[in-house]
C-alpha positions in Angstrom: -4.5 74.0 24.0 -1.7 76.5 24.3 1.6 75.0 25.4 2.7 78.3 26.9 -0.1 77.9 29.5 0.9 74.4 30.5 3.5 73.7 33.3 5.2 70.3 33.5 7.3 68.9 36.4 10.1 66.5 35.5 11.0 64.2 38.4 14.1 62.0 38.0 17.3 61.4 40.1 19.4 61.1 36.9 20.7 64.6 35.9 21.2 63.6 32.3 17.7 62.3 31.9 16.3 65.5 33.6 18.2 67.6 31.1 17.1 65.6 28.1 13.4 65.6 29.1 13.5 69.3 29.9 15.0 70.0 26.5 12.3 67.9 24.7 9.5 69.5 26.7 10.9 73.1 26.5 11.3 72.8 22.7 7.6 72.0 22.5 6.7 75.3 24.2 5.7 74.0 27.7 6.9 75.5 31.0 9.3 73.1 32.7 10.4 72.6 36.3 12.6 69.8 37.6 13.0 67.8 40.8 15.9 65.4 41.6 13.9 63.2 44.1 10.4 62.4 45.2 10.4 64.6 48.4 11.5 67.6 46.4 8.7 66.9 43.9 6.0 66.8 46.6 7.4 70.1 48.1 7.2 71.8 44.6 3.6 70.4 44.1 2.6 72.0 47.4 3.6 75.4 45.9 2.5 75.1 42.2 -0.3 73.2 40.7 1.4 71.6 37.8 -0.7 70.4 34.9 1.4 67.3 34.4 4.2 65.4 36.2 6.7 63.1 34.4 7.7 60.8 37.2 10.6 58.3 37.3 9.7 55.0 38.9 13.0 54.0 40.4 14.4 56.6 42.7 16.2 56.6 46.1 14.2 57.6 49.1 10.6 58.0 47.9 10.1 55.9 44.7 7.7 56.8 41.9 4.9 54.7 43.2 5.0 56.4 46.7 5.1 59.9 45.1 2.2 59.0 42.8 0.2 57.8 45.8 0.9 61.1 47.6 -0.2 63.1 44.6 -3.4 61.2 44.2 -4.3 61.6 47.9 -3.6 65.4 47.7 -4.6 66.4 44.2 -7.7 65.8 42.2 -7.0 63.7 39.1 -8.6 66.4 37.0 -5.9 68.9 38.1 -2.6 66.9 37.7 -1.9 64.3 35.1 1.0 61.8 35.9 3.0 59.9 33.3 5.4 57.3 34.8 8.8 56.9 33.2 10.2 53.3 33.6 12.2 50.6 31.9 10.4 48.6 29.2 11.1 45.6 31.4 9.1 46.9 34.3 5.7 46.1 32.9 4.5 44.9 36.3 5.5 48.2 37.8 3.6 50.1 35.1 0.4 48.1 35.9 0.9 48.8 39.6 1.2 52.6 38.9 -1.8 52.6 36.6 -3.8 51.0 39.4 -2.6 53.8 41.7 -3.9 56.4 39.3 -1.1 57.1 36.8 -2.6 58.5 33.5 0.0 57.0 31.3 3.6 55.7 31.0 6.8 56.1 29.0 9.4 53.4 28.5 13.1 54.3 28.7 15.0 55.1 26.6 12.5 57.9 25.8 11.7 58.7 22.2 11.0 62.5 21.7 8.0 61.9 19.4 6.4 59.4 21.8 7.0 61.8 24.7 5.3 64.6 22.9 2.4 62.4 21.9 1.8 61.0 25.4 2.0 64.5 27.0 -0.5 66.0 24.5 -2.9 63.1 24.9 -2.7 63.1 28.7 -3.4 66.8 28.8 -6.3 66.4 26.4 -7.8 63.5 28.4 -7.6 65.7 31.5 -9.8 68.3 29.7 -12.3 65.5 28.9 -12.3 64.4 32.6 -13.1 68.0 33.7 -16.1 68.3 31.5 -17.3 64.7 31.3 -20.8 65.8 32.4 -21.0 68.0 29.3 -20.4 65.1 26.9 -23.5 63.9 25.2 -25.0 60.7 26.7 -24.7 58.5 23.7 -20.9 59.0 23.7 -20.7 57.6 27.3 -23.3 54.9 26.9 -22.6 53.4 23.5 -19.6 51.1 23.3 -16.9 52.0 20.8 -16.3 50.1 17.6 -12.6 49.1 17.5 -11.1 47.8 14.2 -8.3 45.2 14.9 -6.1 44.7 11.9 -3.7 41.7 12.3 -2.8 38.8 10.0 -2.2 36.6 13.0 -5.4 34.8 14.0 -4.0 34.1 17.5 -3.0 37.7 18.1 -6.3 39.2 16.7 -8.4 36.8 18.8 -6.5 37.8 22.0 -6.8 41.5 21.3 -10.5 41.0 20.4 -11.1 39.3 23.7 -9.4 42.2 25.6 -11.4 44.8 23.7 -14.7 43.1 24.3 -13.9 42.6 28.0 -13.4 46.4 28.3 -17.0 46.9 27.1 -16.2 47.8 23.4 -17.0 46.0 20.1 -14.1 44.5 18.2 -14.2 44.2 14.5 -11.4 42.1 13.0 -9.6 42.3 9.7 -6.9 39.9 8.7 -5.2 42.2 6.2 -5.1 45.8 5.1 -7.4 45.6 2.1 -10.2 44.1 4.3 -9.5 46.7 6.9 -10.1 49.6 4.5 -13.3 48.0 3.2 -14.6 47.6 6.8 -13.8 51.2 7.5 -15.9 52.2 4.5 -18.8 50.1 5.6 -18.9 50.7 9.4 -18.7 53.4 12.0 -15.1 52.9 13.4 -14.1 54.8 16.5 -10.4 53.6 16.7 -8.0 51.3 14.9 -5.5 48.9 16.4 -3.1 48.2 13.5 -0.3 45.7 13.2 2.8 46.8 11.2 4.1 43.5 9.8 1.5 42.1 7.4 1.8 40.6 3.9 0.8 42.5 0.7 -0.1 45.8 2.5 1.8 46.5 5.6 0.6 48.6 8.5 2.5 51.7 7.3 0.6 51.7 4.0 -2.7 51.1 5.8 -2.0 54.0 8.2 -1.0 56.3 5.3 -4.3 55.5 3.5 -6.4 56.1 6.6 -4.8 59.4 7.4 -5.0 60.6 3.7 -8.8 60.1 3.7 -10.6 63.2 4.9 -13.4 61.1 6.3 -11.1 58.9 8.4 -8.1 61.1 9.3 -9.6 62.0 12.7 -10.1 58.3 13.7 -7.3 57.5 16.1 -4.9 54.7 15.0 -2.8 52.8 17.5 0.0 50.8 16.0 0.7 47.4 17.6 4.0 45.7 16.8 6.9 43.6 18.0 9.4 45.9 16.2 11.9 48.1 18.0 9.8 50.8 19.6 12.0 53.8 18.9 12.7 53.4 15.2 9.3 51.9 14.2 7.4 54.4 16.5 9.2 57.3 14.9 8.1 56.2 11.4 4.6 55.7 12.6 4.3 59.1 14.2 5.8 60.6 11.0 2.8 59.1 9.3 0.4 60.6 11.9 -0.2 57.5 14.0 -1.9 58.4 17.3 -0.1 55.9 19.5 2.1 52.9 19.5 2.3 49.8 21.7 4.8 46.9 21.5 4.2 43.2 21.7 4.1 41.5 24.1 1.9 43.9 26.1 0.2 43.7 29.5 -3.6 43.8 29.3 -3.8 46.7 31.7 -1.4 48.7 29.5 -3.4 48.0 26.4 -6.6 49.1 28.2 -5.0 52.4 29.3 -3.7 53.1 25.8 -7.0 52.3 24.2 -9.0 54.4 26.7 -6.6 57.2 26.1 -7.2 57.4 22.3 -10.9 56.9 22.7 -11.0 59.7 25.3 -9.4 62.0 22.8 -11.9 60.8 20.1 -14.7 61.8 22.4 -13.2 65.2 22.9 -13.0 65.7 19.1 -16.6 64.7 18.6 -17.8 66.8 21.5 -16.0 69.9 20.1 -17.5 69.3 16.7 -21.0 68.9 18.1 -20.6 72.0 20.1 -19.5 74.0 17.1 -22.3 72.7 15.0 -24.8 73.6 17.8 -23.4 77.2 17.9 -23.6 77.5 14.1 -27.3 76.3 14.2 -28.1 78.9 16.9 -26.4 81.6 14.9 -28.4 80.6 11.8 -31.6 80.6 13.8 -30.9 84.1 15.2 -30.2 85.5 11.7 -33.7 84.5 10.5 
């Protein structure tokens, strides 16, 4: 995915935030356009088919939810991804926007590494949506195995229930050592990893997972009550795939989990396609 072929629209009534987001996005190589209100954003979307919209929730005139609803009634979800930008305290608003068709969200103040990760993942997931019919049947039909690593029994039981309710299989580990053992013994499709654990904390577990050639492509989402910006930056430096803070809304956990699993399906699909092409080439050489 070439950033130079991707166009992103930033919609926010705050000039300083528009400038900051434009700087972050531009430095990553994407094409950027800005709108200072919802009406202007819709007018721009009628002219250019943007790949992704970063949309502020609280704006005068048309708010983010109204703009999102207009986008979803005018554009196919496979054409335009939408990431809502909102205060961390607006969890209810985030859930509402997800139900309206938002692909993801960002909590203000916005961390650059989280921003880049969410943009990349949303764009990747849009690619998967476009070619979902091409994906092999077993990837769609078989539930994912999700490893939950948390030393809190209450926390792990709650997350396990949410994962099972979403149609996946939760495998629980109460510490890092058990988690690594379970990864060696089972097919794991994604990991939800707590940071604060005794003996081996989440940072060390994450480092070991990403250092193992057989595991490094397995998405890891960090789950923690720590300050999002500082802890998330450290996690992304260690190649974490995502980060969610406690307490979380169940709808938000589901979206974040589906996002990393969608990218996992894309990775497997591309690998299967490459192996198929290699097999055909080998057959033709005989």
